[in-house]
C-alpha positions as CSV (number, residue, x, y, z in Angstrom):
1,X,-17.0,97.5,59.5
2,X,-19.8,95.1,58.9
3,X,-21.8,92.5,62.2
4,X,-21.4,89.2,60.7
5,X,-25.0,87.2,61.5
6,X,-24.5,83.2,61.8
7,X,-27.7,81.4,60.1
8,X,-29.4,79.5,62.6
9,X,-29.5,76.2,62.2
10,X,-31.5,74.1,60.3
11,X,-32.1,71.3,60.9
12,X,-34.5,70.4,58.7
13,X,-31.6,69.7,55.6
14,X,-29.8,67.9,57.5
15,X,-30.0,64.5,55.2
16,X,-29.2,66.6,52.2
17,X,-26.1,68.1,53.8
18,X,-24.9,65.0,54.7
19,X,-25.6,63.1,51.0
20,X,-23.8,66.4,49.4
21,X,-20.9,66.1,52.0
22,X,-20.4,62.9,51.3
23,X,-20.8,63.0,47.8
24,X,-18.1,65.7,47.9
25,X,-15.6,63.9,49.3
26,X,-16.0,60.1,47.6
27,X,-15.1,63.3,44.7
28,X,-12.3,64.5,46.2
29,X,-11.2,61.1,46.8
30,X,-11.1,60.5,43.5
31,X,-9.2,63.9,42.5
32,X,-6.6,62.7,45.1
33,X,-5.1,60.0,42.2
34,X,-4.3,62.4,39.7
35,X,-3.5,65.2,43.1
36,X,0.5,65.4,43.8
37,X,2.5,67.7,46.8
38,X,0.5,70.4,48.3
39,X,-3.3,70.3,46.4
40,X,-2.6,66.2,47.1
41,X,-2.3,67.6,51.1
42,X,-4.7,70.2,50.5
43,X,-7.5,67.4,49.7
44,X,-6.3,65.1,52.7
45,X,-7.2,67.5,55.1
46,X,-10.5,69.0,53.8
47,X,-11.5,65.2,53.6
48,X,-10.8,65.1,57.2
49,X,-12.6,67.7,58.5
50,X,-16.0,65.6,55.7
51,X,-15.6,63.8,58.0
52,X,-16.2,64.7,61.0
53,X,-18.5,66.5,60.1
54,X,-20.2,63.0,58.4
55,X,-20.1,61.8,61.8
56,X,-21.7,64.7,63.5
57,X,-24.6,64.9,61.1
58,X,-25.7,61.6,61.7
59,X,-24.6,61.5,65.7
60,X,-27.5,65.1,64.8
61,X,-30.0,63.3,62.9
62,X,-30.1,60.6,65.2
63,X,-30.4,62.6,68.4
64,X,-32.9,64.6,66.0
65,X,-35.4,61.3,65.6
66,X,-35.6,60.5,69.4
67,X,-36.3,63.5,69.7
68,X,-39.0,63.3,68.1
69,X,-40.1,60.1,69.0
70,X,-40.2,61.1,72.5
71,X,-42.7,64.1,71.7
72,X,-39.6,66.7,71.8
73,X,-39.9,68.9,68.3
């Protein structure tokens, strides 16, 4: 059995991840106009998770900026 090694948190790419997540969410919202039933529910569920990720990434970026200003990073 292989052991799963999580990736370390690399905050250097948070802004890029944020942009990509927002872009994916917008594309999914456009696709939802053509989706029905289970596919529509799946898109909606994913977008709810994306919204949470966007909020968390924004907060993390703000906290890291504060840390840089205060000399912690």
